[in-house]
C-alpha positions in Angstrom: -113.9 -12.9 -48.6 -114.6 -12.6 -44.8 -113.7 -16.3 -44.4 -110.5 -15.9 -46.3 -109.5 -12.8 -44.3 -110.1 -14.7 -41.1 -107.9 -17.6 -42.3 -105.2 -15.2 -43.5 -105.3 -13.4 -40.1 -104.9 -16.7 -38.3 -102.1 -17.8 -40.5 -100.1 -14.7 -39.9 -101.0 -14.4 -36.3 -102.3 -10.9 -36.7 -105.1 -9.0 -35.0 -108.0 -7.7 -37.0 -106.5 -4.3 -36.9 -103.1 -5.7 -37.9 -104.6 -7.3 -41.0 -106.4 -4.1 -41.9 -103.2 -2.1 -41.6 -101.4 -4.6 -43.7 -104.1 -4.5 -46.4 -103.9 -0.7 -46.6 -100.2 -0.8 -47.2 -100.3 -3.7 -49.6 -103.9 -4.6 -50.9 -102.6 -7.5 -52.9 -101.9 -9.3 -49.6 -105.6 -10.2 -49.3 -105.2 -12.3 -52.5 -102.5 -14.5 -51.0 -103.6 -18.0 -50.1 -103.7 -19.2 -46.5 -101.1 -21.9 -47.3 -98.7 -19.4 -48.9 -99.1 -17.0 -46.0 -98.6 -19.6 -43.4 -95.4 -21.0 -45.2 -93.9 -17.5 -45.2 -94.8 -16.9 -41.5 -93.3 -20.3 -40.7 -90.1 -19.4 -42.5 -89.7 -16.3 -40.5 -90.4 -18.1 -37.3 -88.3 -21.2 -37.9 -85.4 -19.9 -40.2 -85.0 -16.5 -38.5 -86.3 -17.4 -35.1 -88.6 -14.4 -35.0 -91.3 -14.0 -32.3 -94.9 -13.4 -33.2 -94.5 -9.6 -32.5 -91.3 -9.6 -34.6 -93.0 -11.4 -37.5 -95.8 -8.8 -37.4 -93.2 -6.0 -37.5 -91.4 -7.5 -40.5 -94.6 -8.2 -42.4 -96.0 -4.8 -41.7 -92.8 -3.1 -42.9 -92.3 -5.4 -46.0 -95.8 -6.9 -46.8 -94.5 -8.0 -50.2 -92.4 -10.6 -48.4 -95.5 -12.8 -48.3 -95.4 -13.0 -52.1 -91.7 -13.9 -52.3 -90.6 -17.4 -53.4 -88.9 -19.2 -50.5 -86.6 -21.2 -52.8 -85.7 -18.4 -55.3 -85.8 -15.3 -53.1 -85.8 -15.6 -49.4 -83.5 -18.6 -48.9 -80.8 -17.3 -51.2 -80.8 -13.9 -49.4 -80.5 -15.6 -46.0 -77.7 -17.8 -47.2 -75.9 -14.8 -48.6 -76.3 -12.7 -45.4 -75.0 -15.7 -43.4 -72.0 -16.7 -45.6 -70.9 -13.4 -47.0 -72.1 -10.7 -44.6 -71.2 -12.6 -41.4 -74.7 -12.6 -40.0 -76.0 -15.8 -38.5 -78.0 -17.0 -35.5 -79.1 -14.2 -33.2 -77.2 -11.6 -35.1 -79.2 -12.4 -38.3 -82.4 -12.2 -36.3 -81.4 -8.8 -34.8 -80.4 -7.4 -38.2 -83.7 -8.4 -39.8 -85.8 -7.0 -36.9 -83.8 -3.8 -36.9 -84.1 -3.4 -40.6 -86.8 -5.6 -42.2 -86.3 -3.9 -45.5 -83.2 -6.0 -46.0 -85.5 -8.9 -47.0 -87.1 -6.7 -49.6 -83.9 -5.8 -51.4 -82.7 -7.4 -54.6 -79.9 -9.9 -53.9 -78.1 -9.2 -57.2 -78.7 -5.4 -57.5 -78.6 -4.3 -53.9 -77.3 -6.8 -51.3 -74.3 -8.1 -53.2 -72.9 -4.8 -54.3 -73.2 -3.4 -50.8 -71.8 -6.4 -49.0 -69.0 -7.2 -51.4 -68.2 -3.5 -51.9 -67.7 -3.0 -48.2 -65.6 -6.1 -47.8 -63.4 -5.4 -50.8 -62.8 -1.6 -50.1 -62.3 -2.0 -46.4 -60.6 -5.4 -46.5 -63.2 -7.0 -44.2 -63.7 -10.7 -43.7 -67.3 -11.9 -43.5 -67.0 -12.1 -39.7 -65.6 -8.6 -39.4 -68.3 -7.2 -41.7 -70.9 -9.0 -39.4 -69.6 -7.0 -36.4 -69.8 -3.8 -38.4 -73.3 -4.5 -39.5 -74.5 -5.3 -36.0 -73.5 -1.7 -35.0 -74.9 -0.1 -38.1 -77.5 -2.3 -39.9 -78.6 0.6 -42.0 -75.5 0.1 -44.2 -77.3 -2.8 -45.8 -80.1 -0.5 -47.0 -77.7 2.2 -48.3 -77.0 2.4 -52.0 -73.4 1.4 -52.8 -72.8 3.5 -55.9 -74.5 6.7 -54.8 -74.0 6.6 -51.0 -71.4 4.2 -49.5 -68.7 4.2 -52.2 -68.6 8.1 -52.5 -68.2 8.4 -48.7 -65.4 5.9 -48.7 -63.7 7.7 -51.5 -64.1 11.0 -49.6 -62.6 9.6 -46.4 -59.7 8.0 -48.3 -58.8 11.2 -50.3 -59.6 13.8 -47.6 -57.7 12.0 -44.8 -55.1 10.3 -46.9 -56.1 6.9 -45.7 -54.6 3.6 -46.8 -56.8 0.5 -46.8 -55.6 -0.6 -43.3 -56.5 2.8 -41.8 -59.9 2.8 -43.5 -60.6 -0.6 -42.2 -59.8 0.4 -38.6 -62.0 3.5 -38.8 -65.0 1.6 -40.2 -64.7 -1.2 -37.7 -64.3 1.3 -34.8 -67.1 3.7 -35.9 -69.2 2.2 -38.8 -71.7 5.0 -38.3 -69.3 7.3 -40.1 -70.5 5.8 -43.4 -74.1 7.0 -42.5 -73.0 10.6 -42.2 -73.5 13.1 -45.1 -70.4 14.3 -46.7 -71.8 17.8 -47.4 -73.6 18.5 -44.1 -71.6 16.4 -41.7 -68.2 15.0 -42.5 -66.7 18.0 -44.4 -68.0 20.6 -41.9 -66.6 18.6 -38.9 -63.2 18.2 -40.6 -63.1 22.0 -41.2 -63.9 22.7 -37.5 -61.2 20.3 -36.4 -58.7 21.8 -38.9 -59.5 25.3 -37.5 -58.7 24.1 -34.0 -55.5 22.5 -35.3 -54.4 25.8 -37.0 -55.0 24.3 -40.4 -52.8 21.3 -39.9 -54.6 18.6 -41.9 -52.0 15.9 -41.2 -52.6 16.3 -37.4 -56.4 16.2 -37.9 -56.1 13.0 -40.0 -54.0 11.5 -37.3 -56.4 12.4 -34.5 -59.5 11.3 -36.5 -57.9 7.9 -37.3 -57.2 7.5 -33.5 -60.6 8.7 -32.5 -63.0 8.2 -35.5 -66.1 8.8 -33.3 -65.3 12.5 -33.6 -66.9 12.3 -37.1 -70.1 10.8 -35.6 -70.7 13.6 -33.2 -73.4 16.1 -34.1 -72.0 19.3 -35.5 -73.0 21.3 -32.4 -71.5 18.7 -30.0 -68.2 18.8 -31.9 -68.2 22.6 -31.9 -68.7 22.5 -28.1 -65.8 20.1 -27.7 -63.5 22.3 -29.8 -64.6 25.3 -27.7 -63.6 23.5 -24.5 -60.2 22.6 -26.0 -59.4 26.3 -26.7 -59.5 27.0 -22.9 -57.2 24.2 -22.0 -53.4 24.2 -21.9 -53.0 21.0 -24.0 -52.1 20.2 -27.5 -54.7 19.4 -30.1 -53.6 15.7 -30.2 -53.6 15.4 -26.4 -57.1 16.9 -26.2 -58.8 14.8 -28.9 -56.9 11.5 -29.1 -58.1 8.7 -26.8 -54.7 7.2 -27.0 -53.4 10.0 -24.9 -54.5 8.8 -21.5 -54.2 12.1 -19.8 -53.4 15.7 -20.6 -52.1 18.3 -18.1 -54.0 21.6 -17.9 -52.8 24.9 -16.6 -53.5 23.9 -13.0 -51.1 21.0 -13.4 -53.9 18.5 -12.7 -54.4 15.5 -15.0 -57.3 15.9 -17.4 -59.0 13.4 -19.5 -58.9 13.8 -23.3 -62.1 15.0 -25.1 -63.4 11.7 -26.4 
């Protein structure tokens, strides 16, 4: 057993402590053959261009990857992420390092619904989705049916968005889809509507022009709104980045609250 552990440690490029940590998280790893372990490590190194430290990170987060079939599991996932999610080369490497759990997801039950759901609902090409995912890789690990789709439905109905407007919002601030509807998106929209005297149409307009408002923390947005109330500018002038300047009571040009 000691000899096998040494061989496994060498194959994966791990320290003794690293192998022990791995075994605690996934004891079955110790039963993997040296050849199999080396082939998986080589795959991560050659196919994804991961460094030794990055390989360690991925294996530590998803130790079961050492048991996956290269032909039936890992290769199809990489091919799908490249061709359908717009992730290739360095971007694919960065995505896997940022969120190693992606490689542990089911291709049919998890990755495909999320990737194709985002592309279809937001009218995104593979390349466009790739840009979105590089800014918010967590989208790949978010459940489509219970998380992403309900948020998209909320934004569409709450803000009256068409597909083009939705696409622009997601491409501009993809982190919006990582916000909770109940504790983040709805409270922020209410704060903005309060500042706009209840004018939902104006709020929708401003949020579409400046979607990052919905990514602010609740306290930060409340502070922004508080600042607006003491300025002699309209709601749109204060919160829309398209309005290059707004004139305050002093007559001096002021920057919008972006």
